[in-house]
N, C-alpha and C positions, 0 to 999 in steps of 0.2 A: 553727613559731612563730619569728617574727623578734624581734630584741631591739635595743635602743639601747645600744651599748657605752659611751656617754659618761655621765659622772656628771651629776647635776642641779645647778641653780644654788644658790649659797649663800644662806643665810637672813640676816636683818638682824643676827642676833647672830654672824654669820660662821660659823655651823655649816652643814654641807652635808648635804642629804638626798638619798640615792641612790635615785631613782625612775625608773630607765631601763628597767625591765622586762627585765632581762637574765637568762636562765636559765643554770644551770650545767650543763655537759655531764654527763649521768648515764649514760654508757656504762659497761657492766659492767666493773669492774676498772680504770677509768681515773680519774685525778685531774681535778678541775675545771680548765678552762683559764682563763687570764686574758690581758688585753691586754699585760701585762708578762711578760717571761720570768721564770720562777721561779729565782732564783739560789740557790746553795748557801748554807748558814748555818753556817759553821765557828765554833768557839769563839773568844771574844774573845782576841786576842793579849795577852800579859802587859804589853806596852808601852802598851796602851790605857789611858786614864784611867778611873777607876771609874765616872764618869758616863756613859761610852759605852754601858753596858748597864744603865742605871739602871732602866728600866721594862720591859725585855724579859727574859723567862725563857728565850728562845731565843738564838741567836747573831746576830752582825751581820756584814755583808760590806761592805767599803769598796773602791771602785774608781773610777778616773777615767772620765769619760764620753767623753773625746776630742772634745768639741764645739768646742774652741778650737785644735785642731791646725792647721787652715787659717790661722787668724789668726796663730798663731806663725810659720808659714812665711812669710806675707806680711810680717809685721813684720821678720823677719830679712832678707828680700829687700830691703825698703825701706831698712833700715839699711845693707846692703851697697852699695846704689846711692848712698845719701847719702854714704857714705865715699868712694866712687869719684868722686862729683861734686865733692867738696871739693878734688880734685886738678885744677888748671886744665887740664892737658894732656889729661885724659880726661873732662871735664865732660859729663854725660849729660842731666841735668834740673835745674831750679831747686832749690837746696839747701833752702830753708825748707820748701817743701811736702813734700819727701821726709822731712825730719826730723819734721815734724808727723804724717805718716801712720805712720811707724815708731813714734813715741812713743805714739800712741793704741793701736795694735795690741799693742805690747809691754806697755803699761800694763794692758790687760785681762788679759793672760797673767800678769803679775806679781801682780795683785790676786787672781786665782783661785788662785795658788800659795800666797800668804802668808795668805789668809783662812782662818779656821778652818772645818773641816767641820761640818755640822749634827749635833747629838747627838740620838739617838732617845729624848728624855725624854717618852715617851708612855705614857699609862695607858688600858687598854681595859676597858670594861664592856659586857656583853652581856645582854640579857633576851629571853625568849620569851613570847609571849602565853599559852602553856601548854607544859608539859614532857611532857604525855601527851595524845595525841589519837587518834581513830579514823583508820584508813587513809583517805586521800583528803581529810582535813580540811586547810584552809589555816591556817597558823600564821605570825604576824607576828614577825619578828626585828628587834630594835633594838640596834645596836652603836654605842657612843660612844667616840671616841678623843680624849683630852684632852692638851693640852700642859702638863705639870706642871713644865717647866723655867722658867728666867728669861730665855731668849733667844727671839727670834722664829724660827720655822721657815718660811722663805719658800716652800717647795714641798714639800707632803706629799701622797703618794698612798697610798690604803689599799685593800686587797683582803681581804675577810673570809673566814674559813676555813669555807666551806659544805661539809658532807659530800657526798661524790661521789654518794651514792644519792638525794639530795634535789634537786628541781627548783625553781628560782626562777621563780615565775609572775607576780610583780609587784614593781616597784621594782628596785633593783640593789645587789649586795653590794660595790660599788666607789664610791669618792668621792675627793675631793681638794681642795686649796686651801692658802693660807697660814694659819699658826696663830700668833697672838701668845700670850704666856704666859697660861694660864688658859682660852684658847679651845678649842673642840672641833669635831670633825666628827661628824655623826650619819648613820649609814646605816640606812635602814629598808626592809625588803623582806619578801616573803611567799614561803614555801615550802609545797609540798604534802607532807603527811605520808605516809611509806611505812612499811611494816611493819618492826619491829625497833627497836633502839636505835641512834640516830645521834648521834655526838659531834662537836660543832663543833671545828674545829682552830684553830690560831693565826692571828691576822690578820697579814698582811704589810704592812709600811710601807716605802715608798721615799721617801727624803728627798734633796733637792738644795739646794745653796747658791745664792746669788743669781746667780752666773755660770754655774751649771750644769756646772762642771768636775768636781765630785765628787758621787758618788751613794752613799748609805748605805742598805743594805737590812737591815731588822730584822724579826725574828719576834716577835710580841707575843702573850702569853697573857692570858687573862682569869681572874680569881678567881671569877667568877660561875658557877653551874651552867649548863652549855651542852650539854645533851643533850636530844634529842627522841625519845620512844618512841612508835611507832605500834602501836596495838592494834586487832584486829578488832572490829567492832561486834557487840554481843550483844543488839540490839533484836529482839524476836520478829517474825516474819512471819505473815501470815494463813493460811498453809498450808505444807505440805512435800510434795515429790514422792515419796510412798510408792507401792509397787507397786499395791495394790488400792484405794487411796482417796487420790488426790492432794490433794483438798481436803477435809480432815477437819473436821467440825463439832464432834465430841465429844472428839477426842483419842484415839480408840481405833480399832483396825483390826478390821473385822467379820470374824468367822470363819465357816466353813461348817458349824459344828455348832450344835445347839440348846441352849438353856439360858435363863438369865435375861438380860433385856435390854429394849429398848423396841420393836423391830421384830418383827412376827409371823413365825415361821419354819414351824411345823407343829403338828399335834395328834397325840397318841398316847394309848394306853390308860393309864388311871390306875394309878399304882403307890403302894402304901402309903408314906407319908412325904412325898408331894408337897404343896407348900404349898397351903392352901385357896384363896388368892387366884388360883392358876393353874388352878383347875378351871373347865371350860367349863359354867357353870350353865345357859346357854341350851339347849345340847344335852341336858343332863340333864333339863330341864323338858319337852323335846319327846320324848325317847326313853327316859329313865330310865337311860341309860348314863353312867358317869363317864368323862370324858376330860380330859386335861391339855393346857393350851396351852404350847407351847414358843416362845420368842422367839430371834431371832438373837443369839447371844452376842457380847459385846464383850470384848476382852482387850487389855492393853497389848502393844506390840510392842518388839522390840529392833532398833535401827538403828545401824549403824556408818557414819559418814561417812568415806570414803576419799579423800584428797587426792592428786592427780597432781602430784608434786614432781620429776619427771624433767626433764632438761635441755630436751627438746622443748616442755615446758609453759611455759618462760620466754619467751613471745612477747608482743609488744605491737603495737598498731595504728600507733603513732607513737612516735618516740624519747622524747618527754617524757611519755608516758602510762604508766599502770600496766600491768604485764604480767599475763598470765592467772593466774599463781600468786597475785598480790596480790588480784585479784578473787575467786579461789577461796577464799582464806583468810578474807576478809571475809564471803563467803557462808556459809562453814562456821560462823562464829560466830553468824550470825543463824538459820541452820537449827537449830543445836544448841539455841539458846535457845527456839525455837519448839517443837521436839519435847519438850524438857524441861518447858516450861510446860504442855504437853498431857498430861503424865504418862507419857511414854515413857522407856524406858531407852535412853540414847544414848552411843555411844563414838566415838572418832576414831582413824583409822589413816592410812597413807600408802603410796603406791607411790613409793619413793625408794631410790637406791643409797647414801644417807647413813645416819647413825645411825637406828636404828629409832624410829619415832614411833608411840606407842600409848597410848590412854586406854581402859581397860576400861569397857564400858557400865555406866551407873549413873544415879541420880536424885538430886535434892536440890540445895540451895544450895551445899553443900561441893563437890559434883561440878561445878557450874557454875564455881566459883572455880578448880578444878584445870584445867578446860578453858581458861579465860581465861589462866591462867599459861602453859599449854603453847603456845597459839597466839601468845603474845607473845614467847616466848624460846627455844623448842626449836631446837637447832642445825640440824635438818633443814629448818627454814623460812628458810634463808638467803636474802637478797635476790639473791644471785648463783647461777647455775645450777651443779649439780654437775659435776665434771670426769670422773667415771666413768659408764659406761653402766649402765642398768637391765636386769637379766636377768629376763625375764618369767616363766620357769619357777621360778626361785628366789624371785622376788617373790610369785608366787601361793602357793607353798608356805608362805612365812612368814606371809602373811595368813591362810591356812586354819588355821594352828596357833593363831592368836589369835581368829578369828571364832567366836562361839557358833553352834551348828548351826542355831538358829532365827532368826539375825540376817538382816535385810535389809541390803543394801549400797547406800549412796547415793554414787556415784562422782562427784567433782567434777573435771572435766578439760576442757581446750579441744579435745580430740580432734584433735591435730595430727599424729598418726601412727597406724599400724596396730597398734603394740604395745599401746597402751592398750585398743584394741578387743578384742584377744586376751585380755587380762587380764579384761575384763568378761565375755566369753563363758565363760571357764574357771570363774570364780566362779559364774556362772549354772548351768553344768553340774554343778558340785560341790554344788549345793543351796542356795546363798545367793542369793535373788532380788536382781537388780541394777536400780537406776534410775540415770539419769545427769542431772546438771546440767552443762551445757556453756557456760561463758562464751565468747562470740565476740568476739575481738579482732582478727580478720582485717581486712585492708584490700584494696582493689582498685585501687591506683594504678599497679601495674606488672604486666606479663604473669606474672611469677612469683607475685605475690600473688593474682592471679585464679585461677591454677592451684591454689594452696594452698587458696583458698576453696572451689573446686569439689571438691577431694579431701575436705575436711572434710564437705561436704554429703553425699557418697557414704557416708562412715563413719556419719553419723547415720542415713541410710536403711537401711544394713545392720543396724545395731543394732536399729532398730524392726522390721525383718523378722525378726530373731531373737527378738522378743518383749520387748526391753528398752526401756522408756519413756525418752525423751530430752526434756529441756527445753532448747531452744536459746535461750540467754539473750543477747540483744543488750545489752552492758554500758552502752550509752547510755540504756537504759531501766531502770526500777526492777526489782529482783529480784521483789518482791511482785507486780508486774503480770504478769511473765512466768509465774510459778507459777499465778496465778489464771486466766490465759488458757488455759494448758495443762490445768488441772483441768476447764475447761469444754469441752475437746475441740477448742479452736482452735489456730491456729498461734501458738506462744509468742513468735514474732518479730513 
């Protein structure tokens, strides 16, 4: 995605709206870049007047720009030549012209030296269209910087403190222009919500005087609430990828034993105590023998959704897009809500080297609330990949300790390496049926990406050969559509 690094034109009220479409660099662990260098913000020296930090809760940094060094040198040179020309024996050039040139150059320098530097008398207010949104939702941020002082600020440039994990998809967090007393600059831009809580930082202001000889850099804080929390969606889906019944109409997993139900299973000899409504009266009328009808019994199932939170799962198709873990967590919320609404016992676990993530299988609205809280704030769900490696033997052991013996496992993983395939096979061998939902965020723009895509396809094939159902979910399509297609026996892609 390309972006316009320039701020937009000012409005009639001299406010400036930043709509340049400039995204913030969301590289893991990096700070967002700006067109200005980020200077240090030391504490205000004791010699500074109180008004110097009037609107800034951070520090300020004052330094010369050096823009007029050349003018100073030329002015001094012309002055020297003029002095030399005043001596008749060494006259070089007409004296009046030299004196005029020297006076103009030195006049600019003297003005820039004696003029007062601009004071950061700025107030920042920031508002978000919502402070809590589902992952992938666009949120509009409006930041207003007002000159609360009594002097005009001839050159103000602003860069808002966008969290490093958020991507600007419309507008720009930068703006600038002159500010008279009481005037303001308004920045309006849109960010895409990512999972977790993201706190907006201080806005940085760069102020220059009319001559551009002095530059003041100030860090400005806002008293408004400036946090955005991204939560997974808990909107139910039309089905869930369970081992024996991918598209379930009744919310129950059909068993292989007879009992009460709606689908005929078998007949057997009547036993005292059998309900009268289950006696085969037609056969009794023909043969005089009492027989009992058995139906395929339906029972609730226990499903544990296991998220792949290892470092290899933090992959994305493009730098500005959501990574596979974000897609997986959002899918987990929707699958959890679907299973819970269908009356199943649902829990959540994870394959992660970080702090253990576990929610015991349960039912009910209180259980849903616990799941929402866990997926929104658990430390294992960091937007940054873990620094330690996942040991499959230890990870399998930890999951087996938690998994109920009759639980099915729904593994949510992009299948980017063989380790996660090993984990799925081991859980299957130990008696917990495994199904896989695999968000595909691979790209095919480079030879390396093409190889990675092919290797993932091989892993999906191997899992299916082992008897593990896999839904290959193209994240550009809806999750509900991928599940429905897979349930009908088609290619989920």
